[in-house]
C-alpha positions in Angstrom: -2.7 -0.4 -14.0 -5.8 1.5 -13.0 -8.4 0.4 -10.5 -11.6 2.2 -9.5 -13.7 1.6 -6.5 -17.1 0.1 -7.3 -18.9 1.3 -4.0 -20.0 4.6 -2.8 -16.7 6.5 -1.7 -16.6 9.0 1.2 -15.0 12.3 0.8 -12.1 11.0 2.9 -11.2 8.1 0.7 -9.1 7.0 -2.3 -11.5 6.1 -5.2 -9.0 5.2 -7.9 -5.4 3.9 -7.8 -3.2 4.3 -10.8 0.3 2.7 -10.9 3.3 3.8 -13.0 4.1 0.2 -14.2 7.4 1.4 -15.9 9.2 1.7 -12.5 7.7 -1.4 -10.8 9.6 -4.7 -10.1 9.7 -7.3 -12.6 6.1 -8.2 -13.7 5.3 -11.9 -13.2 1.6 -13.1 -13.3 1.8 -13.7 -9.5 2.9 -10.2 -8.9 0.4 -8.6 -11.1 -2.2 -10.6 -9.4 -0.9 -9.6 -5.8 -1.0 -6.0 -6.8 -4.5 -6.1 -8.2 -5.7 -8.0 -4.9 -3.9 -5.3 -2.8 -5.6 -2.5 -4.8 -9.0 -4.2 -4.7 -8.8 -4.5 -0.8 -7.6 -0.8 -0.5 -10.3 0.6 -2.6 -13.0 -1.5 -0.9 -12.6 0.3 2.4 -10.1 3.0 3.2 -9.9 6.4 5.2 -7.5 8.7 3.4 -7.1 12.6 4.1 -4.3 14.8 2.7 -3.4 17.2 5.2 -1.1 19.5 3.3 -2.3 20.4 -0.1 -0.7 22.5 -3.0 -3.1 25.4 -2.3 -3.3 24.9 1.6 -7.2 24.4 1.2 -9.0 21.6 2.7 -8.9 18.5 0.3 -12.3 17.1 -0.2 -12.3 13.7 -2.0 -12.6 11.2 -2.8 -9.3 11.0 -4.3 -7.3 9.5 -7.1 -3.9 8.2 -6.0 -1.1 7.8 -8.6 1.7 5.8 -7.2 5.2 5.5 -8.5 8.5 4.3 -7.3 11.4 6.3 -8.3 15.1 5.9 -6.9 13.9 4.1 -3.9 11.2 6.5 -3.2 7.3 6.0 -3.2 5.6 8.9 -4.9 2.1 9.7 -3.8 0.5 11.9 -6.3 -2.9 12.8 -5.0 -5.5 14.2 -7.3 -9.2 15.1 -7.3 -11.6 12.9 -9.3 -11.4 15.7 -11.9 -7.6 15.1 -12.0 -6.8 18.4 -10.3 -3.5 18.0 -8.4 -4.0 18.2 -4.5 -0.9 17.1 -3.1 2.5 15.2 -4.0 4.3 13.3 -1.2 7.5 11.5 -1.6 8.2 8.7 0.9 11.6 7.3 1.3 11.4 3.5 1.4 14.9 3.1 3.0 13.2 2.6 6.6 11.0 -0.2 5.1 13.9 -2.3 3.6 14.6 -4.5 6.5 10.9 -5.0 7.5 10.1 -5.8 3.8 13.0 -8.2 3.6 11.9 -10.1 6.6 8.3 -10.0 5.6 9.1 -11.5 2.1 11.1 -14.2 3.9 8.5 -15.3 6.3 5.7 -15.0 3.3 7.8 -17.6 1.5 8.4 -19.6 4.7 4.5 -19.6 5.1 3.9 -20.5 1.5 6.3 -23.6 2.0 4.7 -24.5 5.2 1.2 -24.7 3.8 2.5 -27.5 1.8 3.8 -29.7 4.4 3.8 -28.3 8.0 1.4 -29.1 10.8 -1.3 -26.6 11.8 0.8 -25.2 14.9 3.8 -24.5 12.7 1.6 -22.7 10.1 -0.1 -20.7 12.9 3.2 -19.8 14.4 4.6 -18.6 11.0 1.5 -16.8 10.3 1.6 -14.9 13.7 5.2 -13.8 12.8 4.0 -12.7 9.4 1.2 -10.6 10.8 3.5 -9.2 13.4 6.0 -8.0 10.7 3.0 -6.7 8.5 1.7 -4.7 11.8 5.3 -3.3 12.1 5.4 -2.1 8.6 1.9 -0.7 8.9 2.8 1.3 12.0 5.9 2.7 10.4 4.1 3.7 7.4 1.4 5.6 9.6 4.3 7.2 11.4 6.0 8.2 8.2 2.8 9.8 6.7 1.9 11.5 10.0 1.2 15.3 9.5 1.1 14.8 5.7 -1.6 12.1 5.1 -4.1 10.8 7.6 -4.9 7.2 7.5 -6.4 4.8 10.0 -4.6 1.7 10.9 -6.5 -0.7 8.8 -5.8 1.7 5.7 -2.1 1.7 6.6 -2.2 -2.2 6.6 -3.7 -2.1 3.2 -1.4 0.5 1.7 1.6 -1.4 3.2 0.3 -4.6 1.6 0.2 -2.6 -1.7 3.8 -1.3 -1.2 5.0 -4.8 -0.7 3.2 -6.0 -3.6 4.7 -3.3 -5.8 8.2 -4.7 -4.7 7.3 -8.4 -4.9 8.9 -10.2 -7.9 6.8 -13.3 -7.8 
C-alpha cells in the first residue's frame, strides 16, 4: 500500500508512506480501511525529522517512510523523495503491547457502547480511549527521542497507524 500527500509538504515532513503488506496482520476490509485513514491523517499534517542519518548529514525532506513489521519490531526505512536511503530505525514493539491490548479492548467497548449506551457512558469510555491513545503516543515519542523528532500530534498519528497495522478487524 502506497499513499502520497496531496498538499505542499515541508522539508521536515513525511510525503509518502509505503507499507510492507506481507508482514502485516490479517487484511480485512475494516483493517485496510483503518490503515488508509491513519495514513491519510498522518500525511495531511506531520512534523518528522530524522536526527541520525546514514551519512551523518542533515536530512532534508520531505521524506518517504517505508514501514515494515518484522519479528515484533517496527522498521522505519526513511528515504528521500528520490529514494535515497537516509535512515533505518528499528523500534521494538514490546513496550507497546500492553497499551495496545488495552487500547483495542476499549475501542471494542466504545464501538459496542455506540449501539446502546447513554451519552455519559460513551463519553467516559471515549475519555479512557483517548487517555490510552495519549499514553501510547507519549511512549512512541520517548522511544524515538534522539533518533526521529516528531511533535505530539505526529506521534499521535503515528501511534494510530501502528495500531492500525496490528488491528485485525
